[in-house]
C-alpha atoms as one frame of an Amber mdcrd trajectory, in Angstrom:
protein
  51.767  49.500 100.202  52.671  45.848 100.719  56.297  45.116 101.620  58.426
  42.431 100.016  58.556  40.129 103.033  56.538  39.647 106.158  57.897  41.257
 109.306  57.369  39.075 112.356  56.565  41.077 115.506  54.808  38.383 117.545
  57.694  36.727 119.375  55.634  36.447 122.556  53.414  33.948 120.714  56.308
  31.848 119.428  59.837  32.235 118.129  61.650  30.753 115.124  63.779  27.755
 115.987  67.464  28.624 116.125  69.356  26.714 113.374  71.847  25.522 116.001
  68.929  23.970 117.884  67.726  22.194 114.744  71.240  20.851 114.200  71.371
  19.505 117.755  68.006  17.730 117.363  68.474  16.117 113.953  70.456  12.979
 114.967  67.734  11.977 117.414  65.066  11.662 114.725  66.642   8.940 112.610
  70.013   7.905 114.067  69.866   7.839 117.874  66.121   7.192 117.659  65.705
   4.632 120.443  63.064   4.655 123.148  64.890   5.737 126.326  62.844   3.223
 128.327  64.392   0.328 126.355  67.383  -1.503 127.803  69.293  -2.125 124.550
  71.991   0.217 123.320  69.579   2.317 121.223  67.524   2.950 124.331  70.592
   3.577 126.470  71.877   6.088 123.928  68.568   7.999 124.009  68.396   7.855
 127.795  71.904   9.248 128.099  70.973  12.144 125.812  67.899  12.943 127.908
  69.833  12.897 131.143  72.498  15.152 129.636  69.719  17.571 128.677  68.310
  17.322 132.201  71.735  18.129 133.633  71.992  21.126 131.306  68.611  22.521
 132.357  69.383  21.917 136.011  72.585  23.916 135.690  70.767  26.812 134.035
  67.977  26.811 136.652  70.395  26.224 139.563  68.645  23.081 140.762  69.168
  19.330 140.956  68.582  17.241 137.815  66.047  15.179 139.768  63.931  18.331
 140.162  63.337  18.681 136.394  60.189  17.119 134.886  59.932  17.106 131.088
  56.477  17.880 129.666  54.899  18.574 126.280  54.713  22.374 126.683  54.485
  25.265 129.122  50.716  24.820 129.427  51.131  21.215 130.506  53.762  22.285
 133.018  51.278  24.782 134.480  48.551  22.144 134.588  50.798  19.625 136.327
  51.941  22.213 138.868  48.447  23.334 139.841  46.627  20.008 139.759  49.533
  17.969 141.081  50.173  20.203 144.094  46.496  20.978 144.795  45.458  17.335
 144.914  48.513  16.357 146.960  47.948  19.195 149.446  44.321  18.229 149.953
  45.205  14.558 150.309  48.043  15.117 152.785  46.873  18.051 154.891  43.330
  18.888 153.885  44.358  22.148 152.175  41.878  23.360 149.568  42.542  27.099
 149.169  44.149  28.362 145.923  45.593  31.866 145.667  46.038  32.940 142.046
  46.634  36.257 140.287  43.906  37.425 137.859  46.460  38.162 135.120  47.618
  34.581 134.603  47.866  32.743 131.303  44.790  30.600 130.712  46.871  27.488
 131.398  46.856  28.627 135.030  43.573  30.536 135.358  41.410  27.969 133.566
  43.025  25.130 135.505  42.345  26.944 138.775  38.733  27.562 137.757  38.254
  23.889 136.941  39.741  22.870 140.286  37.196  25.150 141.946  34.184  24.285
 139.781  34.632  20.520 139.503  36.815  19.540 142.444  35.609  21.758 145.270
  38.693  23.910 145.818  38.298  27.444 147.156  39.714  29.882 144.604  40.772
  33.403 145.604  42.043  36.006 143.142  44.863  38.255 144.270  44.445  41.982
 143.619  46.724  43.641 141.067  47.495  47.305 140.500  46.907  49.265 137.287
  50.069  47.735 135.823  49.180  44.130 136.616  51.659  43.868 139.489  51.029
  41.650 142.510  52.042  43.138 145.871  53.848  40.617 148.123  52.061  42.164
 151.124  48.713  41.255 149.530  49.874  37.666 149.227  50.883  37.646 152.887
  47.514  39.059 153.954  45.585  36.357 152.090  47.558  33.244 153.009  45.626
  30.779 155.147  46.504  27.682 157.098  44.691  25.691 154.404  46.301  27.370
 151.380  47.339  24.578 149.028  49.215  26.667 146.455  50.034  30.205 145.347
  50.637  30.869 141.638  51.791  34.218 140.214  53.035  34.734 136.660  56.680
  35.826 136.321  56.391  37.903 133.123  52.961  38.550 131.681  52.411  37.379
 128.120  49.829  40.060 127.283  51.157  43.205 128.957  54.823  42.390 129.610
  54.784  43.222 133.333  57.438  41.444 135.426  56.284  40.517 138.928  58.441
  40.570 142.110  58.637  36.783 142.205  61.520  36.519 144.674  59.688  38.647
 147.258  56.422  36.760 146.803  58.297  33.471 147.077  59.894  34.563 150.347
  56.450  35.339 151.790  55.172  31.903 150.795  58.274  30.144 152.103  57.920
  31.765 155.526  54.408  30.302 155.733  55.338  26.919 154.277  53.020  27.275
 151.272  54.123  25.910 147.863  54.701  28.693 145.333  54.505  28.266 141.544
  55.380  30.723 138.815  54.591  30.516 135.114  57.940  31.571 133.638  57.092
  30.689 130.046  57.478  34.277 128.794  60.504  34.906 131.005  62.809  32.236
 129.599  64.434  34.308 126.869  65.094  37.433 128.917  65.002  36.929 132.690
  66.986  35.014 135.287  65.565  31.550 135.968  67.655  30.797 139.075  65.056
  29.015 141.208  66.991  29.646 144.408  67.135  33.399 143.822  63.449  33.382
 142.836  62.370  31.441 145.959  60.019  29.247 143.933  58.936  25.671 144.546
  57.643  25.125 141.015  58.517  26.896 137.759  57.147  26.297 134.236  58.916
  26.875 130.928  58.097  26.148 127.266  60.851  25.815 124.652  59.189  27.580
 121.722  59.273  30.917 123.562  63.080  30.974 123.522  63.959  29.803 120.006
  63.399  26.124 120.726  60.891  23.669 119.233  57.159  23.589 119.894  55.751
  20.622 121.775  58.169  20.442 124.702  58.441  22.109 128.097  59.635  21.491
 131.617  58.464  21.907 135.182  60.896  22.492 138.007  59.620  20.850 141.213
  61.636  21.520 144.359  62.561  18.311 146.184  60.071  17.672 148.977  57.171
  19.426 147.217  54.216  17.008 147.206  52.979  16.429 143.639  50.460  13.872
 142.403  50.852  12.894 138.734  47.954  13.937 136.507  49.091  11.885 133.513
  49.479   8.255 134.523  50.834   5.202 132.746  54.541   4.407 132.689  57.172
   5.412 135.212  58.839   8.109 133.154  60.016  11.301 134.886  60.338   9.463
 138.198  56.644   8.579 138.056  55.542  12.215 137.866  54.628  12.361 134.174
  53.937   9.220 132.135  54.596   9.029 128.396  57.393   8.149 126.003  60.033
  10.861 126.189  60.269  13.127 123.139  64.025  12.831 122.817  64.751  15.232
 119.917  62.604  18.019 121.355  64.054  17.637 124.850  67.539  17.934 123.346
  66.373  21.012 121.432  64.916  22.663 124.522  68.135  22.252 126.494  70.210
  23.611 123.607  67.873  26.581 123.114  67.902  27.581 126.776  71.671  27.228
 126.897  72.030  29.548 123.896  69.708  32.278 125.183  71.436  32.099 128.561
  74.790  32.737 126.885  73.484  35.403 124.488  70.799  37.046 126.623  72.554
  40.352 127.186  73.266  40.809 123.490  69.630  40.076 122.623  68.391  42.519
 125.279  70.683  45.240 123.923  69.146  44.631 120.503  65.451  44.575 121.425
  65.243  47.122 124.238  65.751  50.226 122.058  63.211  48.856 119.572  60.638
  48.381 122.328  61.190  51.882 123.639  60.967  53.376 120.149  57.596  51.716
 119.564  56.185  52.901 122.882  57.488  56.454 122.562  56.380  56.902 118.943
  52.904  55.424 119.371  52.035  57.288 122.562  53.283  60.588 121.132  51.770
  60.208 117.678  48.431  58.408 118.023  45.683  60.093 120.075  43.862  58.108
 122.768  46.580  55.479 122.995  47.832  54.052 126.271  50.599  51.701 127.380
  49.449  48.594 129.229  51.686  46.950 131.775  54.407  48.527 133.862  56.518
  51.229 132.165  59.812  49.878 133.547  59.191  46.477 135.182  58.474  44.845
 131.846  60.034  42.469 129.339  62.676  44.212 127.216  61.104  43.174 123.897
  57.452  43.747 124.802  55.343  46.763 123.808  51.602  46.558 124.527  49.233
  49.377 123.658  45.481  49.933 123.793  43.643  52.317 121.478  40.353  53.761
 122.645  37.402  52.931 120.405  39.298  50.645 118.004  38.650  47.088 116.860
  41.853  45.119 117.478  41.006  42.268 115.102  40.469  44.730 112.259  43.781
  46.368 113.119  45.569  43.014 113.076  44.112  42.159 109.666  45.145  45.539
 108.305  48.691  45.101 109.615  48.866  41.595 108.178  47.886  42.898 104.735
  50.643  45.492 105.064  53.123  42.739 105.932  53.368  42.884 109.722  52.518
  40.022 112.070  51.388  41.252 115.490  48.889  40.169 118.141  46.085  41.620
 120.208  47.499  40.028 123.367  47.637  36.371 124.275  48.033  34.130 121.238
  45.204  32.094 122.780  42.901  35.131 122.603  43.477  36.360 119.043  40.209
  36.424 117.112  38.061  36.437 120.254  35.726  39.482 120.202  35.527  39.524
 124.003  37.890  41.817 125.956  40.863  40.191 127.650  40.423  39.268 131.308
  43.929  40.593 131.918  43.108  44.042 130.560  39.838  44.174 132.469  41.726
  43.237 135.659  43.806  46.392 135.165  40.602  48.430 135.371  40.437  49.316
 131.673  36.950  50.081 130.271  35.722  47.784 127.484  36.097  50.502 124.829
  39.807  50.557 125.609  40.329  46.836 126.284  38.946  45.811 122.877  41.560
  47.943 121.094  44.691  46.122 122.229  47.885  45.566 120.257  51.007  43.642
 121.272  54.303  44.188 119.444  57.074  41.831 120.509  60.420  41.948 118.750
  63.001  39.197 118.742  66.637  38.375 118.171  66.333  39.004 114.420  64.161
  42.158 114.436  65.819  45.181 112.803  65.374  48.934 113.343  64.288  49.258
 109.707  61.459  46.801 110.287  60.261  48.746 113.323  60.404  52.032 111.396
  58.362  50.489 108.591  55.817  49.189 111.080  55.473  52.575 112.752  54.880
  54.218 109.370  51.752  52.142 108.646  50.303  51.794 112.153  48.553  55.219
 112.430  46.454  54.634 109.312  45.558  51.175 110.603  44.313  52.623 113.885
  42.177  55.165 112.001  40.560  52.369 109.976  40.079  50.177 113.079  38.348
  53.061 114.852  36.084  53.666 111.875  34.991  50.032 111.915  34.412  50.218
 115.683  32.177  53.275 115.260  30.246  51.612 112.449  29.680  48.458 114.494
  28.684  50.499 117.543  26.090  52.487 115.573  24.534  49.258 114.251  24.120
  47.776 117.743  22.662  50.952 119.232
């Protein structure tokens, strides 16, 4: 039976913009609308707002304002980190070795592959365990004198696993190798203190923590060599050219400030919902399995695989029933190929193709989760039937 309103359970893909964030942005669309690169008072007003936002982010990340680079999204932040550091490291010290985890977001993995395929860098994939965790000792064993950069995701977008970033960062720091983490999924729930994390570069994207789409930031520790990959004007201290998106930058700072203040309350809301989903599904649906670490995972993130099921069929069924979920990365939905992340965990294809990600948010209610759990078993049965039918046709 269809429900009266859609239930949104895909907060890892994006989150609704907090009304307080919208309110903070509005004046910068049509009142304080100046170009911050202009010298008149409209421009000065916009520039002051941007620098206030930079100060706010720096306080939340425990860094200097000069270490914040505004970008268009988390993916651009990842691209700038990898390309900017890789090219600078090769130019300055001849380093051409990249050490990347195989469970990265495509913004990291595809960028690393392009650096290897088109620009001659040597790309090495770090091993991960069955939960998608990177062992700091494995990083230490694979560091070379010519390692240009190490990049390991903080919290995985597909399986929710949280990596030991501080320990990995300490290993890299002892060897003098720049260390980047994609913290896009971590922003709403985990500590972003760059000193405690021992990172040299850290990426965030506002729309993952109730901010607007189209804006992100990259923390770059002072002294970290970084060549700009988007050239033109001298914005962002020459590290990222382009007219600053003033309203969205204001919105990002406000959104991160709010989730920082309200994080514990949000965690207390979503954690029981996550655990209820995992417990109910694993106990009630045969041949189901949790992906990602059982405890070192995001508090709102439940990720399951169902053996012999078609995940796209399951998603369509759930959508018709009024529930918005995902099969993993929002960039992968609709792709009939198994996720590289799930394959890296050692899952067979017949399991990896039956993935489902349920991510609650600040507004998710227990009643919505109960309703979702009441329709999911029938959806899995139908998705398995379609899988069997498709398999018999191809045999």
